[in-house]
C-alpha positions in Angstrom: 0.1 0.1 0.0 2.9 2.4 0.8 4.5 1.7 -2.6 1.4 2.7 -4.5 1.3 6.0 -3.0 5.1 6.6 -3.1 5.4 6.1 -6.7 2.9 8.8 -7.9 4.5 11.1 -5.3 8.0 10.3 -6.6 6.7 10.8 -10.3 5.3 14.3 -9.2 8.6 15.4 -7.4 10.8 14.3 -10.6 8.5 15.6 -13.2 10.0 19.0 -13.2 13.3 17.7 -14.1 12.2 16.1 -17.2 10.0 19.2 -18.2 11.1 21.0 -21.3 13.0 24.3 -20.4 11.8 27.4 -22.5 14.4 29.1 -24.5 16.9 30.8 -22.2 16.7 34.3 -21.2 19.2 36.6 -23.4 22.7 36.8 -22.2 22.9 33.3 -20.8 26.4 31.6 -21.2 25.9 29.4 -24.3 28.5 27.4 -26.2 30.1 29.3 -29.0 28.5 28.2 -32.2 31.6 28.3 -33.9 33.2 31.0 -36.3 30.8 32.3 -38.8 28.2 29.9 -37.8 24.5 30.1 -36.5 22.9 27.4 -34.6 19.2 27.5 -34.6 16.6 26.0 -32.2 12.6 26.0 -32.4 10.0 25.8 -29.8 6.3 25.7 -29.8 5.2 26.8 -26.4 7.4 25.2 -23.9 8.2 22.1 -26.1 11.1 21.9 -28.5 10.2 21.5 -32.2 12.2 18.7 -33.7 12.6 18.7 -37.3 15.0 16.9 -39.3 15.7 19.8 -41.7 14.5 23.4 -41.4 14.1 25.8 -44.5 15.3 29.4 -44.2 14.9 32.1 -46.7 16.3 35.6 -46.3 15.5 38.4 -48.6 16.9 41.9 -48.8 15.3 44.6 -51.1 13.8 41.8 -53.4 17.1 40.0 -53.7 17.4 36.5 -52.2 20.4 36.0 -49.7 20.0 32.6 -48.6 17.3 30.1 -49.7 18.4 26.6 -48.3 17.6 23.7 -45.7 19.7 23.1 -42.9 19.7 20.2 -40.1 20.5 22.4 -36.9 22.7 25.4 -38.0 24.4 26.9 -41.0 27.6 29.0 -41.8 27.0 32.7 -42.2 26.7 33.1 -45.9 29.4 35.5 -47.6 26.6 37.5 -49.1 25.4 38.5 -45.6 28.9 39.7 -44.2 28.8 43.2 -45.6 25.0 44.0 -45.6 24.1 47.6 -44.6 22.3 47.9 -41.4 19.0 49.0 -42.6 16.7 46.7 -40.6 15.3 45.7 -43.7 15.7 41.8 -44.0 12.6 39.3 -44.4 13.1 35.8 -42.9 11.0 32.9 -43.7 11.7 29.9 -41.6 10.0 26.5 -41.6 10.3 23.5 -39.3 7.9 20.8 -40.0 4.4 22.2 -40.3 5.2 25.5 -38.6 6.1 28.7 -40.4 7.4 32.1 -39.2 7.7 35.1 -41.2 9.8 38.2 -39.6 10.0 41.6 -41.3 12.5 44.5 -40.5 15.2 42.0 -39.1 18.6 43.8 -38.6 21.2 42.6 -40.8 23.4 41.7 -37.9 21.2 38.8 -37.5 23.8 37.0 -39.5 26.8 37.0 -37.1 27.9 34.0 -35.0 25.0 33.5 -32.7 22.2 31.2 -31.5 18.7 31.9 -32.8 15.7 30.6 -30.8 12.5 30.7 -33.0 9.3 29.9 -31.8 5.6 30.7 -30.9 4.7 31.2 -27.3 1.5 31.4 -25.6 0.4 33.0 -22.2 1.9 32.7 -19.7 4.9 33.8 -21.8 8.5 33.0 -21.3 10.7 35.3 -19.2 12.3 37.1 -22.2 8.7 38.1 -23.6 7.3 39.2 -20.5 6.8 43.1 -19.3 6.2 44.5 -22.8 3.0 46.5 -23.1 2.2 44.8 -26.3 2.3 41.3 -24.7 -0.3 42.0 -22.0 -3.2 41.1 -24.3 -1.5 39.1 -26.9 -2.9 35.5 -27.5 0.4 34.4 -29.3 3.8 35.7 -29.9 6.1 34.5 -32.8 9.8 35.4 -31.9 13.3 35.2 -33.2 15.6 35.7 -30.3 19.2 36.3 -31.3 21.8 35.6 -28.6 24.4 37.0 -27.9 23.5 40.1 -30.0 20.8 40.6 -27.4 17.7 41.5 -29.5 14.6 39.8 -30.8 12.0 40.2 -33.4 8.5 39.5 -32.8 5.0 39.4 -34.2 2.0 39.0 -31.9 -1.7 38.6 -32.1 -3.6 41.1 -29.7 -6.7 39.4 -28.0 -8.8 42.6 -28.4 -9.5 42.6 -32.2 -13.0 44.1 -32.9 -14.9 42.0 -35.0 -12.0 39.6 -35.6 -11.8 38.8 -39.1 -9.0 37.1 -41.3 -5.9 39.5 -40.9 -2.6 39.8 -39.1 -3.4 37.1 -36.5 -4.0 34.3 -39.0 -1.2 32.0 -39.7 0.4 33.0 -43.1 
């Protein structure tokens, strides 16, 4: 009888250890991705997204800088090393059935770094909390670039009048 009560209690105590951690707060000490390399990780809520390959397309002024698929990371493309800093990049990322589209991305996104790409739902991860626009969001799509210390986001406010197809629908 004691064993039948102890097992569920043990499982409850150990389960937080096995729970998936959210992407880390910007500024944590991460291993160096390597020279001229970017490592990419995906998440949906608190769970990591596993994809055999992800697809990345980067466009600047109607010119495709990158359009390829990768397993976990990629080398910084030579075309991206001397880009003007206009915050004018468009990034399209796909992992499995999940898609993200970011606009007005700073060009220094293409420096050795870690990219955390995902969609988060309330309660939001630590990095996304505290922003006025996040208070009433029903989801946030994000690209966190570490160690550069910036992120790009799209969000869907919960208070749309007569909510119709528009910016909150998946592209």
